[in-house]
C-alpha positions as CSV (number, residue, x, y, z in Angstrom):
1,M,-74.5,4.2,33.9
2,K,-76.3,1.0,32.0
3,Y,-75.8,0.1,28.1
4,C,-76.7,-2.8,25.7
5,A,-73.6,-2.1,23.0
6,P,-70.9,-3.6,22.5
7,L,-72.4,-6.8,24.6
8,F,-75.5,-7.4,23.2
9,A,-74.8,-5.7,19.6
10,A,-75.5,-8.9,17.8
11,L,-78.4,-10.3,19.5
12,S,-82.2,-10.2,18.4
13,L,-84.3,-7.2,18.9
14,S,-86.1,-8.7,21.6
15,L,-83.0,-9.0,23.5
16,M,-82.1,-5.5,22.8
17,S,-85.2,-4.2,24.3
18,A,-85.0,-6.5,27.2
19,C,-81.1,-5.0,28.0
20,G,-82.5,-1.4,27.4
21,S,-85.4,-2.2,29.9
22,G,-82.8,-3.2,32.7
23,G,-82.8,-7.2,31.6
24,T,-83.8,-9.6,33.7
25,P,-82.4,-11.5,37.1
26,A,-79.9,-13.9,36.7
27,P,-81.5,-17.4,36.8
28,T,-81.4,-19.9,39.8
29,D,-78.8,-22.3,37.8
30,Y,-76.4,-19.4,37.1
31,S,-76.7,-18.2,40.5
32,S,-73.4,-19.8,42.0
33,L,-71.4,-18.0,39.5
34,K,-68.7,-15.4,41.1
35,Q,-67.7,-13.7,37.9
36,I,-70.0,-14.2,34.9
37,K,-73.5,-12.0,35.0
38,P,-75.6,-13.3,32.6
39,G,-77.6,-10.6,31.2
40,Q,-75.5,-7.7,32.9
41,D,-72.7,-5.5,31.8
42,T,-69.5,-6.7,34.3
43,K,-66.5,-4.8,35.3
44,I,-63.5,-6.1,36.3
45,E,-62.3,-3.8,39.3
46,T,-58.4,-3.3,40.5
47,D,-57.0,-1.4,42.7
48,L,-54.3,0.0,41.0
49,K,-50.4,1.4,42.4
50,V,-49.1,4.2,41.0
51,N,-45.8,5.7,42.1
52,V,-45.1,9.7,41.5
53,V,-41.5,9.8,41.9
54,F,-40.0,13.2,42.5
55,V,-35.9,13.5,41.1
56,G,-34.6,16.6,41.6
57,Y,-37.9,18.6,43.5
58,R,-38.0,19.5,47.0
59,Q,-41.3,18.9,49.2
60,A,-43.4,21.8,50.9
61,A,-44.1,21.5,54.5
62,P,-47.8,21.4,54.8
63,G,-49.1,25.3,54.7
64,Q,-45.9,26.5,53.2
65,V,-45.5,28.9,51.2
66,T,-43.6,27.5,48.3
67,T,-40.8,29.0,45.7
68,A,-41.8,27.9,41.9
69,R,-40.5,24.6,41.7
70,Q,-40.9,23.0,45.0
71,V,-44.0,20.5,45.3
72,D,-47.0,20.7,47.2
73,L,-48.4,17.2,47.7
74,Q,-51.7,18.6,48.7
75,D,-51.6,20.2,44.8
76,F,-51.6,16.3,43.7
77,R,-54.1,14.9,45.9
78,N,-56.6,17.7,44.9
79,T,-55.8,17.2,41.3
80,L,-55.6,13.4,40.4
81,P,-58.1,11.4,40.2
82,A,-59.5,8.6,42.7
83,S,-60.4,5.9,40.1
84,Y,-60.5,5.6,36.1
85,D,-63.3,3.7,34.4
86,T,-62.6,2.9,30.7
87,I,-65.0,3.7,27.8
88,A,-65.1,2.8,24.2
89,R,-64.6,6.3,22.9
90,I,-65.9,6.3,19.6
91,P,-69.2,4.4,20.1
92,S,-69.9,6.6,23.3
93,A,-69.9,9.4,20.6
94,Y,-73.4,8.3,19.7
95,G,-75.7,9.1,22.2
96,R,-74.8,6.5,25.2
97,T,-71.4,5.7,27.0
98,E,-70.3,2.8,26.3
99,Y,-68.3,1.1,29.2
100,T,-65.3,-1.4,28.5
101,G,-65.9,-3.5,32.0
102,N,-62.3,-2.0,33.3
103,K,-62.1,-0.1,36.2
104,F,-59.2,0.9,37.8
105,N,-59.1,2.6,42.0
106,Y,-55.7,4.3,42.3
107,N,-53.4,3.9,45.4
108,Y,-50.8,6.6,45.0
109,N,-47.2,6.2,45.9
110,Y,-45.5,9.7,46.6
111,V,-41.4,9.2,46.5
112,F,-39.0,12.0,46.7
113,A,-35.6,10.6,45.6
114,D,-32.8,11.0,48.2
115,Q,-29.3,12.5,47.2
116,A,-28.0,9.3,46.6
117,F,-30.5,8.2,44.1
118,E,-30.1,11.9,42.3
119,D,-26.5,12.3,42.6
120,K,-26.4,8.6,40.9
121,F,-28.7,9.5,38.4
122,F,-27.2,12.7,37.1
123,T,-23.9,11.7,37.0
124,Y,-25.4,8.8,34.8
125,L,-26.9,11.7,32.2
126,A,-23.9,13.8,32.2
127,S,-21.5,10.5,31.1
128,A,-24.3,9.3,28.5
129,G,-25.2,12.2,26.9
130,K,-23.1,14.0,24.1
131,E,-22.7,17.5,23.6
132,Q,-24.1,18.6,20.3
133,P,-24.8,22.1,18.4
134,L,-27.9,23.6,19.7
135,T,-31.1,22.7,17.9
136,V,-33.3,25.7,15.3
137,L,-36.0,25.2,17.9
138,Q,-33.8,25.7,21.0
139,K,-32.3,29.3,19.3
140,A,-35.6,29.9,18.3
141,Y,-36.3,29.7,22.0
142,N,-33.4,32.1,22.9
143,C,-34.6,34.8,20.2
144,Q,-38.7,34.8,20.9
145,A,-39.0,36.5,17.9
146,T,-40.7,35.7,14.4
147,D,-39.9,37.3,10.9
148,E,-42.7,39.0,9.0
149,E,-43.7,35.6,7.4
150,G,-44.4,34.4,10.9
151,N,-41.3,32.2,10.8
152,Y,-39.4,31.7,14.1
153,V,-36.3,33.6,14.2
154,T,-33.2,31.3,15.3
155,D,-30.1,33.8,14.8
156,C,-30.6,37.2,17.1
157,A,-28.0,39.4,17.9
158,A,-28.6,38.9,21.6
159,P,-31.3,36.5,23.4
160,S,-34.5,37.7,24.4
161,N,-35.1,40.0,27.3
162,L,-38.3,37.9,28.1
163,I,-36.6,34.9,29.1
164,T,-34.9,34.1,32.0
165,R,-31.8,32.1,30.9
166,P,-30.9,31.3,27.5
167,I,-29.9,28.0,26.3
168,T,-25.7,27.7,26.0
169,G,-25.4,23.8,25.5
170,N,-27.4,20.8,24.2
171,L,-26.2,17.2,25.6
172,E,-28.1,14.7,23.8
173,I,-29.2,12.0,26.1
174,D,-30.5,8.4,24.4
175,A,-33.9,8.5,26.1
176,P,-34.5,4.5,26.0
177,S,-31.3,4.1,27.9
178,T,-32.7,6.6,30.3
179,E,-35.7,4.7,30.8
180,N,-33.5,1.7,31.2
181,W,-31.3,3.2,34.1
182,L,-34.6,4.2,36.2
183,A,-36.2,0.7,35.4
184,D,-33.0,-0.7,36.3
185,H,-32.4,1.6,39.8
186,A,-36.0,1.8,40.7
187,S,-36.1,-0.9,43.6
188,E,-33.3,1.6,45.2
189,L,-36.7,3.8,45.9
190,G,-38.8,0.6,47.0
191,I,-40.3,0.5,43.6
192,Q,-40.9,-2.6,41.3
193,K,-39.9,-1.6,37.4
194,D,-43.5,-3.5,36.6
195,E,-45.3,-1.2,38.7
196,Y,-47.0,2.5,36.7
197,T,-44.4,4.7,37.9
198,V,-44.1,8.2,36.8
199,F,-40.3,9.8,37.3
200,L,-40.6,13.3,37.4
201,V,-37.1,15.0,37.0
202,N,-35.5,18.6,37.7
203,W,-31.8,18.7,37.2
204,Y,-31.7,22.5,36.8
205,D,-31.5,23.5,40.4
206,R,-28.1,21.5,40.9
207,P,-24.3,22.8,40.2
208,D,-23.4,20.0,37.8
209,F,-26.8,21.2,35.5
210,K,-26.5,20.9,32.1
211,F,-28.7,21.8,29.1
212,H,-30.0,18.6,27.5
213,S,-32.3,16.8,25.7
214,Y,-33.6,13.2,25.0
215,T,-32.9,11.3,21.8
216,K,-34.2,8.1,20.2
217,T,-32.5,8.0,16.7
218,G,-31.8,4.0,15.9
219,E,-34.9,3.3,14.4
220,A,-35.9,4.6,10.9
221,E,-39.2,4.4,8.8
222,T,-39.7,1.0,7.7
223,D,-40.1,1.9,3.6
224,T,-38.1,4.8,3.1
225,G,-35.3,4.5,5.6
226,F,-35.6,8.1,6.9
227,K,-35.2,8.7,10.8
228,F,-37.3,11.3,11.9
229,G,-34.9,10.9,15.3
230,E,-32.3,13.3,13.8
231,R,-34.9,15.8,13.6
232,A,-35.0,18.8,16.0
233,S,-38.7,18.3,16.2
234,R,-37.8,15.2,17.8
235,R,-35.7,16.2,20.7
236,M,-38.0,15.1,23.8
237,I,-38.1,16.0,27.4
238,A,-40.1,12.5,27.9
239,W,-39.8,8.7,27.3
240,G,-41.7,5.4,28.6
241,G,-43.0,2.6,27.9
242,G,-40.6,0.9,26.7
243,Y,-38.8,-2.8,27.5
244,Q,-35.7,-4.2,27.7
245,Q,-34.6,-7.7,25.8
246,G,-35.3,-10.7,27.6
247,E,-36.8,-8.4,30.9
248,G,-39.8,-8.8,32.2
249,P,-42.1,-6.0,31.9
250,Q,-41.3,-2.1,33.0
251,R,-43.8,0.1,33.3
252,L,-42.7,3.8,33.4
253,W,-42.5,7.4,31.7
254,F,-40.0,10.0,32.9
255,Y,-40.8,13.6,32.3
256,D,-38.2,16.2,32.8
257,L,-38.9,19.7,32.4
258,S,-35.5,21.0,33.2
259,A,-35.0,19.5,29.3
260,N,-34.7,21.6,25.9
261,P,-37.7,23.3,26.0
262,D,-39.6,21.0,24.6
263,P,-40.3,21.2,21.1
264,W,-43.6,18.5,21.1
265,T,-45.8,20.9,22.7
266,N,-44.2,24.0,21.3
267,A,-42.6,24.7,25.0
268,Y,-39.9,26.6,23.0
269,D,-42.3,29.5,22.8
270,V,-42.8,30.9,25.9
271,V,-44.6,34.5,24.8
272,N,-47.6,33.7,22.7
273,S,-50.4,32.4,24.7
274,D,-52.2,30.7,21.2
275,V,-49.6,28.9,19.4
276,D,-51.6,26.3,17.7
277,G,-54.3,29.4,16.3
278,D,-57.2,27.2,17.9
279,G,-58.5,30.6,19.3
280,E,-58.3,29.8,22.9
281,P,-55.0,30.1,25.1
282,D,-53.0,27.2,25.4
283,V,-51.8,25.6,28.5
284,R,-48.3,24.2,27.9
285,M,-45.0,23.6,30.2
286,P,-42.4,26.4,29.7
287,P,-39.0,25.0,30.7
288,V,-38.4,24.7,34.6
289,W,-36.4,28.0,34.7
290,E,-39.3,29.8,33.6
291,Y,-41.4,29.0,36.7
292,G,-41.8,31.8,39.3
293,T,-40.1,34.6,37.0
294,R,-40.7,38.2,36.7
295,K,-40.2,38.0,33.2
296,N,-43.5,38.6,30.6
297,N,-43.6,35.1,30.1
298,L,-45.7,32.1,30.4
299,G,-43.6,31.2,33.6
300,T,-44.4,34.3,35.3
301,A,-45.4,33.9,39.1
302,R,-46.2,30.1,37.7
303,Q,-45.9,27.2,40.4
304,V,-44.6,23.9,38.9
305,S,-46.3,21.4,41.3
306,A,-49.7,21.8,40.2
307,D,-48.5,21.7,36.1
308,L,-46.4,18.4,37.1
309,A,-49.8,17.1,38.8
310,K,-51.5,18.2,35.3
311,T,-49.4,16.4,33.1
312,V,-49.4,12.8,35.5
313,R,-53.2,13.2,35.4
314,Y,-54.0,14.1,31.8
315,T,-51.5,12.6,30.3
316,A,-49.7,9.6,32.2
317,L,-52.8,8.2,33.8
318,N,-55.5,9.0,31.6
319,L,-53.2,8.8,27.8
320,L,-50.4,6.3,28.6
321,F,-51.1,3.6,32.1
322,T,-54.9,3.3,31.7
323,P,-56.2,4.5,29.0
324,S,-59.6,4.4,27.4
325,P,-60.0,2.6,23.7
326,I,-61.1,4.6,20.7
327,Y,-63.2,1.2,19.4
328,R,-64.5,-1.6,20.6
329,A,-61.8,-4.3,21.5
330,E,-63.7,-7.3,20.9
331,L,-64.9,-6.7,17.1
332,T,-67.9,-8.7,16.4
333,P,-69.7,-9.5,19.8
334,P,-70.7,-11.8,21.0
335,E,-69.3,-14.3,18.6
336,L,-65.6,-12.7,18.7
337,P,-63.4,-13.9,15.6
338,D,-61.4,-17.1,15.4
339,E,-59.5,-15.6,12.7
340,I,-58.6,-12.7,11.4
341,E,-58.0,-11.5,7.7
342,L,-56.0,-8.5,6.8
343,R,-57.0,-7.8,3.3
344,L,-54.9,-5.6,2.2
345,N,-56.4,-3.7,-1.2
346,V,-53.6,-1.5,-2.7
347,D,-55.0,0.6,-5.2
348,Q,-52.0,2.1,-7.2
349,G,-51.7,5.1,-9.3
350,A,-50.2,4.5,-12.9
351,K,-47.1,6.3,-12.4
352,A,-46.9,5.6,-8.6
353,A,-43.6,4.0,-6.8
354,E,-43.4,0.0,-7.0
355,V,-45.7,-1.4,-4.4
356,E,-42.9,-3.7,-2.6
357,Q,-41.0,-0.2,-2.4
358,V,-43.8,1.1,0.2
359,L,-45.4,-1.6,1.9
360,K,-44.1,-5.1,3.2
361,P,-47.5,-7.2,4.2
362,Q,-45.5,-9.8,6.3
363,L,-44.2,-7.1,8.7
364,V,-47.7,-5.4,9.0
365,E,-49.2,-8.7,10.1
366,D,-46.4,-9.6,12.5
367,R,-46.9,-6.2,14.0
368,V,-50.6,-6.1,14.7
369,K,-51.4,-9.7,15.7
370,V,-50.3,-8.8,19.0
371,L,-53.3,-6.8,19.8
372,Q,-55.7,-10.0,19.1
373,P,-53.1,-12.8,20.1
374,F,-56.0,-15.8,20.3
375,A,-56.9,-15.4,16.7
376,K,-55.3,-16.5,13.5
377,F,-54.2,-14.2,11.4
378,N,-53.3,-14.6,7.8
379,T,-52.6,-11.6,5.2
380,V,-54.5,-11.0,1.7
381,V,-52.8,-8.8,-0.4
382,D,-54.9,-7.5,-3.8
383,R,-53.8,-5.0,-6.5
384,A,-55.7,-3.0,-8.5
385,P,-55.2,0.3,-10.6
386,L,-56.5,3.7,-9.1
387,E,-58.4,4.5,-12.1
388,G,-62.4,4.6,-13.0
389,D,-65.2,5.0,-10.6
390,L,-62.9,4.2,-7.6
391,R,-60.3,7.2,-8.9
392,D,-63.5,9.3,-9.2
393,A,-64.2,8.5,-5.3
394,Y,-60.5,9.0,-4.5
395,N,-60.9,12.4,-5.9
396,C,-63.4,13.4,-4.2
397,F,-62.2,12.5,-0.8
398,F,-59.3,14.5,-1.4
399,V,-61.0,17.3,-3.2
400,I,-58.7,16.7,-6.0
401,E,-60.8,18.1,-8.3
402,A,-64.8,19.1,-8.2
403,E,-67.4,17.3,-10.1
404,D,-70.6,15.6,-10.1
405,I,-69.1,12.6,-8.4
406,C,-68.8,14.9,-5.3
407,S,-72.7,15.1,-4.5
408,P,-73.9,17.8,-2.4
409,E,-76.5,15.4,-0.4
410,Y,-73.7,13.9,1.4
411,A,-70.6,15.1,3.6
412,D,-67.7,14.3,1.4
413,I,-65.5,15.2,3.7
414,F,-66.0,11.8,5.4
415,G,-65.4,9.7,2.5
416,E,-68.9,8.9,1.7
417,P,-68.7,8.3,-2.1
418,L,-65.1,6.5,-0.8
419,F,-67.0,4.7,2.0
420,R,-70.1,3.5,-0.4
421,Y,-67.3,2.2,-3.3
422,N,-65.5,-0.1,-0.3
423,V,-68.4,-1.3,1.7
424,Q,-69.8,-2.8,-1.6
425,D,-66.2,-4.4,-2.3
426,L,-66.3,-5.6,1.3
427,R,-69.4,-7.2,0.9
428,S,-68.2,-9.0,-2.1
429,D,-65.3,-10.1,0.1
430,Y,-67.7,-11.5,2.8
431,A,-70.1,-13.0,0.2
432,G,-66.5,-15.2,-0.9
433,L,-66.0,-16.7,2.2
434,P,-67.2,-20.4,3.1
435,A,-70.3,-20.9,4.8
436,G,-69.8,-20.9,8.7
437,S,-66.5,-18.9,8.8
438,N,-65.8,-17.0,11.7
439,R,-63.1,-14.9,10.0
440,Y,-63.5,-11.3,10.4
441,I,-62.1,-9.2,7.8
442,V,-60.1,-6.1,8.3
443,P,-61.0,-3.9,5.2
444,T,-57.9,-2.2,4.6
445,Y,-57.2,0.6,1.7
446,L,-54.2,1.2,0.3
447,F,-54.0,4.1,-2.4
448,N,-50.4,4.2,-3.6
449,D,-50.7,7.7,-5.9
450,D,-48.9,9.7,-8.2
451,V,-51.1,12.6,-7.4
452,D,-49.9,14.8,-4.6
453,P,-53.5,15.5,-2.7
454,A,-51.5,18.0,-0.4
455,S,-53.4,17.5,2.8
456,G,-50.9,15.9,4.9
457,L,-53.2,12.9,5.7
458,L,-51.6,9.7,5.7
459,G,-54.2,7.4,7.2
460,I,-57.6,6.9,8.9
461,A,-59.3,4.4,10.6
462,I,-62.8,5.7,10.3
463,D,-66.5,4.0,12.0
464,D,-69.1,2.6,10.4
465,G,-70.8,6.5,10.9
466,E,-73.9,5.1,12.8
467,T,-73.2,3.5,15.7
468,G,-69.2,4.0,16.4
469,T,-68.1,0.8,15.4
470,Q,-64.7,0.7,13.2
471,S,-65.2,0.0,10.1
472,L,-62.4,0.9,7.1
473,V,-58.7,1.5,7.1
474,Y,-57.0,4.1,5.0
475,S,-53.5,4.6,4.3
476,F,-52.4,7.2,1.9
477,T,-48.9,7.7,0.1
478,S,-48.1,11.2,-1.7
479,P,-45.5,12.5,-3.9
480,G,-45.1,15.2,-1.5
481,L,-44.0,12.9,1.3
482,E,-42.3,11.0,-0.8
483,G,-39.0,10.0,1.2
484,L,-40.6,10.3,4.1
485,Y,-43.2,7.7,4.6
486,G,-44.5,4.3,3.0
487,L,-47.5,2.6,3.7
488,T,-46.1,-0.3,6.0
489,D,-46.0,1.9,9.2
490,T,-49.2,3.8,8.8
491,T,-51.1,0.9,8.0
492,V,-49.8,-0.6,11.0
493,H,-51.0,2.4,12.9
494,E,-54.5,2.6,11.5
495,I,-55.0,-1.1,12.4
496,G,-54.0,-0.3,15.8
497,H,-56.9,1.9,16.0
498,H,-59.4,-0.6,14.5
499,F,-58.1,-3.0,17.3
500,S,-59.0,-0.3,19.5
501,L,-56.1,1.7,20.4
502,S,-56.3,5.5,20.7
503,H,-53.5,7.8,20.1
504,P,-51.2,9.0,22.9
505,H,-52.1,12.6,22.5
506,D,-56.2,12.4,23.2
507,G,-58.3,10.5,25.4
508,Y,-60.7,10.8,27.8
509,D,-60.8,11.5,31.5
510,S,-63.5,9.2,33.4
511,E,-64.6,11.3,36.6
512,E,-64.5,14.6,34.5
513,D,-66.4,12.8,31.9
514,L,-64.5,14.9,29.1
515,S,-62.9,13.9,26.1
516,Y,-59.9,15.7,25.0
517,G,-57.3,16.1,22.5
518,A,-53.7,18.3,22.4
519,S,-55.0,21.9,21.7
520,G,-56.1,24.7,24.1
521,P,-56.1,23.8,27.3
522,F,-54.7,20.4,26.8
523,L,-52.2,21.5,24.3
524,F,-49.5,20.1,26.8
525,V,-50.8,16.6,26.4
526,N,-48.7,16.5,23.4
527,S,-46.0,15.0,25.2
528,G,-47.3,11.4,25.5
529,D,-46.3,11.0,22.3
530,Q,-42.8,10.9,23.7
531,S,-43.7,7.4,24.4
532,A,-42.6,3.9,23.0
533,S,-45.9,3.1,20.5
534,V,-46.6,3.2,16.8
535,M,-50.0,5.1,18.1
536,S,-48.0,8.0,18.5
537,Y,-47.1,10.7,15.9
538,I,-43.7,11.1,16.9
539,D,-42.5,8.5,14.1
540,L,-39.7,7.2,16.7
541,T,-41.1,3.8,17.4
542,F,-43.5,1.7,14.5
543,S,-44.3,-1.6,17.0
544,F,-46.6,-1.5,20.2
545,G,-45.0,-0.6,23.8
546,Q,-46.0,-1.7,27.1
547,F,-48.5,0.9,27.7
548,N,-50.3,-0.4,24.3
549,L,-50.0,-4.4,25.4
550,D,-51.6,-3.7,28.8
551,S,-54.1,-1.9,27.7
552,Q,-55.1,-4.3,24.9
553,Y,-55.1,-7.4,27.0
554,R,-57.0,-5.7,29.7
555,Y,-59.7,-4.5,27.1
556,L,-59.8,-8.5,25.8
557,T,-60.1,-10.0,29.5
558,A,-63.2,-7.9,30.3
559,A,-64.8,-8.4,26.4
560,Y,-64.4,-12.2,27.0
561,L,-66.1,-12.1,30.6
562,N,-68.8,-10.0,29.1
563,N,-69.6,-11.8,26.1
564,S,-69.9,-14.9,27.7
565,G,-72.7,-13.6,30.3
566,A,-74.2,-12.4,27.0
567,I,-74.2,-15.6,25.4
568,L,-75.0,-17.4,28.3
569,E,-78.0,-15.1,28.5
570,I,-79.3,-15.9,24.7
571,A,-79.0,-19.5,26.2
572,R,-81.0,-18.8,29.2
573,R,-83.6,-17.2,26.6
574,A,-83.3,-20.3,24.3
575,G,-84.1,-22.6,27.2
576,K,-80.9,-23.8,27.7
577,T,-79.9,-23.4,30.9
578,A,-79.4,-26.4,32.1
579,Q,-77.5,-27.6,29.3
580,L,-74.7,-24.8,29.8
581,A,-74.7,-24.7,33.6
582,P,-72.1,-27.0,34.2
583,T,-69.8,-25.3,31.3
584,A,-70.4,-21.7,32.7
585,V,-69.4,-22.9,36.3
586,S,-66.2,-24.7,34.7
587,A,-65.7,-20.8,32.7
588,D,-66.3,-19.0,35.6
589,N,-63.6,-20.5,38.0
590,L,-61.6,-19.6,35.2
591,F,-62.4,-16.3,35.3
592,V,-61.6,-16.3,39.3
593,Q,-58.2,-16.9,37.7
594,A,-58.1,-14.5,35.3
595,Q,-59.0,-12.1,37.8
596,A,-56.4,-12.7,40.0
597,E,-53.8,-12.4,37.0
598,Y,-54.7,-9.1,36.0
599,D,-54.7,-7.9,39.8
600,A,-51.1,-9.0,39.7
601,M,-50.8,-7.2,36.7
602,N,-49.9,-10.2,34.5
603,Y,-52.6,-9.1,31.6
604,Y,-51.6,-11.7,28.8
605,R,-52.0,-14.2,31.4
606,A,-55.6,-12.9,32.1
607,A,-56.5,-12.5,28.7
608,D,-55.5,-15.9,28.2
609,L,-57.7,-17.6,30.5
610,G,-60.5,-15.4,29.9
611,H,-60.3,-16.5,26.2
612,Q,-60.2,-20.3,27.5
613,A,-63.5,-19.7,29.2
614,Y,-64.8,-17.8,26.6
615,R,-64.4,-20.5,24.1
616,L,-65.7,-23.3,26.9
617,V,-68.9,-21.0,26.7
618,L,-69.3,-20.7,23.2
619,D,-68.4,-24.3,22.5
620,A,-71.2,-25.4,24.5
621,A,-74.0,-22.8,23.3
622,R,-73.1,-24.3,19.7
623,Q,-73.0,-28.1,20.9
624,N,-76.7,-27.3,22.3
625,G,-77.9,-25.9,19.3
626,V,-77.9,-22.0,20.8
627,E,-77.4,-19.5,17.8
628,V,-74.7,-16.9,18.7
629,E,-73.8,-15.1,15.9
630,G,-71.1,-12.3,15.7
631,Y,-72.4,-8.3,14.7
632,K,-71.5,-7.2,11.0
633,W,-71.8,-3.8,10.5
634,Y,-71.4,-3.7,6.9
635,Q,-74.8,-5.4,6.2
636,N,-77.6,-3.2,6.9
637,L,-75.8,0.7,6.5
638,S,-76.9,3.6,5.0
639,G,-73.5,5.3,5.0
640,L,-71.9,8.6,6.1
641,S,-75.0,10.9,5.3
642,K,-74.4,14.4,6.7
643,A,-77.1,13.2,9.3
644,N,-75.1,10.9,11.0
645,A,-71.5,12.6,10.0
646,Q,-72.5,15.9,11.8
647,P,-73.0,14.8,15.6
648,R,-68.9,13.3,15.2
649,V,-67.8,16.8,14.5
650,A,-70.1,18.4,17.3
651,K,-68.7,15.6,20.0
652,N,-65.3,16.1,18.7
653,H,-65.0,12.3,17.8
654,L,-63.5,12.5,14.1
655,P,-62.0,10.0,12.6
656,Q,-58.4,8.6,13.5
657,R,-55.7,9.6,11.5
658,G,-52.0,8.8,11.3
659,A,-49.0,10.9,11.7
660,V,-48.6,14.3,9.9
661,I,-45.0,16.2,9.9
662,F,-44.5,18.1,12.8
663,P,-43.9,21.1,13.5
664,E,-42.6,21.4,9.3
665,E,-46.6,21.6,8.2
666,T,-48.6,24.0,6.7
667,P,-51.2,25.7,8.7
668,Y,-54.0,23.1,7.2
669,Q,-52.0,20.2,8.1
670,R,-51.6,21.8,11.5
671,A,-55.4,22.3,11.7
672,L,-55.9,18.8,10.6
673,R,-53.7,17.2,13.2
674,L,-55.3,19.2,16.0
675,S,-58.8,18.6,15.2
676,Q,-58.1,14.9,16.1
């Protein structure tokens, strides 16, 4: 499918029309170029090896009637995709699919671990863990009952007769250490640790099995010091995307159905078909010992093989290894920014905590600049009291009070008054920049209030309401969340969205052309949150992990390639082809090198070479009088009217929100979280 934006979003109307009609053939002066395609959208296509390793599972013979916990590889081959073509998810919700220029052709390598590896691994788990009391959610699994108020019963006289086996122990094992052990021993299975690998683990069918869960307790919320990893809701069955200090990249994710059962996907409830209350049956994975049971629960006559394949496809591949971005990584095509300013506008309630207690500006910059590593960063903090017209707009957004400021002409649930107020502020910020500046301002508004909106909303990175371009970033504190969340980590999360990244629990399936989130038939993909990423809702990591960085550098490599082509096309239409042709050849040679690094999974190096090539083209264009200007979404904007807002709901592309408390949340907070 052809598209113009984002590559040509900033070109003249005449050029946009030409793009829409299919463009013109590349001129002969550019005919020797191998990578850059002036006037065309280009994809970096690569073959990508993906290892699927079974530890504790056994392979079924072809045509064999399998037991509940045997694996039929035909299920995997029928379920897993052959390829993936990434899109910019929110821009694509506005009427035309917008590809990023990254396509993967998967080469699967299926490995069944041998007895020696399994013995060594499960011996490690037994020795690395520490016995702890059962968590409240493990007790809830044993009871399978709710009280009159709908709360799970955790103290029952006897285990429910609806489960196959009650949980009688809780060996807690450090998840990052387990990931590192698998990375360090992957070579014993013929696998390199820098290859994308899913380890599918089953300890249950061994005599040395122990009921267990995985933890990550060492990292605390930046501003409050609260350790979410100590909560029962953060006992995990999966982990990956981390790295070892001083080591090369490791790209693995393990998924252990013999652990817990998983609190994060509500797998402790094996009776209710619709735990998230969205009106449709959930698909979630029960603990492995429930598969094939005759009990009347989620595991009745169920085979594990198909569920593992779904997890590999819809979680590991689509959300972790090769995800689609939520926004365009290039920010202002085709002239990408040389400088990025984090403009942190702190709006302070009269009785709120001091800003220094809830915000670490330099830490925000240090964490997010890895997503745009070739731009120069600076951070500005502006403070203002939360009062007057701003207070009115803020109150309207949270519906704290219903007054005339909440105009019925606009979809106020999308923050129209607040959006308009801040767009005016942003225009003023840009007007104050020096003439000719190529600085990009990340318009971030941080509300440190003393009034509790009782919404559970911590942050939001919205689009412009018209083209799906990223626009404003919001972060909120709330007295109701005091002691849990400050502004620093939420702001990093939301700027992560603004710079392109999605959550690891919602995304897009390329072959099915399907956008989905963690609810109903895809509730099980909440397991993607069990990975090393500040983009997760699980609040165990507050920086960007290996999967995040891989994805971002791939997006940037494709962005540099396509925007170089866009600039060369502008030059051709300006009659400057001959002047730019020598530079185009030099840049193209750099992109040939970038493709080689990309194929070798050296994604940062590929992006670096792509950036060098792009700068050659842009500088040559400017030197020859070719006008190249970045797209500025805020200049001609009518706002978030109802007409613009409603399609965003219909296409299930709501603005991305930061973490909310889970599962200790109200029904409204839960509905808000699941609406992502």
